[in-house]
C-alpha positions as CSV (number, residue, x, y, z in Angstrom):
1,M,-8.1,-15.1,9.9
2,G,-9.2,-15.4,13.5
3,P,-11.0,-13.1,15.9
4,Y,-10.4,-9.5,15.0
5,N,-9.3,-6.4,16.9
6,L,-10.7,-3.4,15.1
7,E,-8.4,-1.2,17.0
8,L,-5.1,-1.8,15.3
9,T,-2.1,0.5,15.4
10,P,-1.1,2.1,12.1
11,W,2.0,-0.2,12.0
12,E,-0.2,-3.3,12.4
13,M,-2.5,-2.1,9.7
14,L,0.3,-1.7,7.2
15,I,1.6,-5.1,8.0
16,L,-1.8,-6.7,7.8
17,R,-2.6,-4.9,4.5
18,D,-0.2,-7.2,2.5
19,D,-1.7,-10.3,4.1
20,M,-5.2,-9.2,3.4
21,K,-4.3,-8.3,-0.3
22,E,-3.1,-11.9,-0.6
23,R,-6.4,-13.2,0.9
24,L,-8.4,-11.0,-1.4
25,K,-6.7,-12.6,-4.4
26,Y,-7.6,-16.1,-3.5
27,N,-10.9,-15.6,-1.6
28,R,-12.5,-12.9,-3.9
29,G,-13.9,-11.0,-0.9
30,F,-14.1,-10.5,2.8
31,V,-16.6,-11.2,5.5
32,P,-18.1,-8.1,7.0
33,E,-15.7,-8.0,9.9
34,E,-12.7,-8.3,7.6
35,L,-14.2,-5.6,5.3
36,A,-14.4,-3.1,8.2
37,I,-10.7,-3.7,8.9
38,W,-9.8,-3.5,5.2
39,R,-11.6,-0.1,4.8
40,K,-9.7,1.3,7.8
41,I,-6.4,0.0,6.4
42,E,-7.0,1.5,3.0
43,A,-8.0,4.8,4.5
44,L,-4.8,4.9,6.5
45,H,-2.7,3.9,3.4
46,E,-4.3,6.6,1.3
47,Q,-3.6,9.2,4.1
48,L,0.0,8.1,4.3
49,E,0.4,8.5,0.5
50,R,-1.1,12.0,0.6
51,D,1.2,12.9,3.5
52,E,4.2,11.6,1.7
53,A,3.3,13.6,-1.4
54,D,2.8,16.7,0.6
55,Y,6.2,16.2,2.4
56,K,7.9,15.8,-1.0
57,K,6.4,19.0,-2.3
58,V,7.6,20.9,0.8
59,E,11.1,19.4,0.5
60,S,11.4,20.3,-3.1
61,K,10.3,23.9,-2.4
62,D,12.9,24.1,0.4
63,T,15.7,22.8,-1.8
64,K,14.8,25.3,-4.6
65,S,14.7,28.3,-2.2
66,T,18.2,27.6,-0.7
């Protein structure tokens, strides 16, 4: 990977996540700059999973109450 922009949009982070997972398989690690990006991406991914789970809970409560 080339020069890095640590200020990625959430969409760019999710796209880059798959690429970085592939790199991790073959390279067994990241350089410090890549690691900083990876940590941001993983934090975003975890937040999106929590948000989705919360949304599903709210949706299921709404359908039960109607």
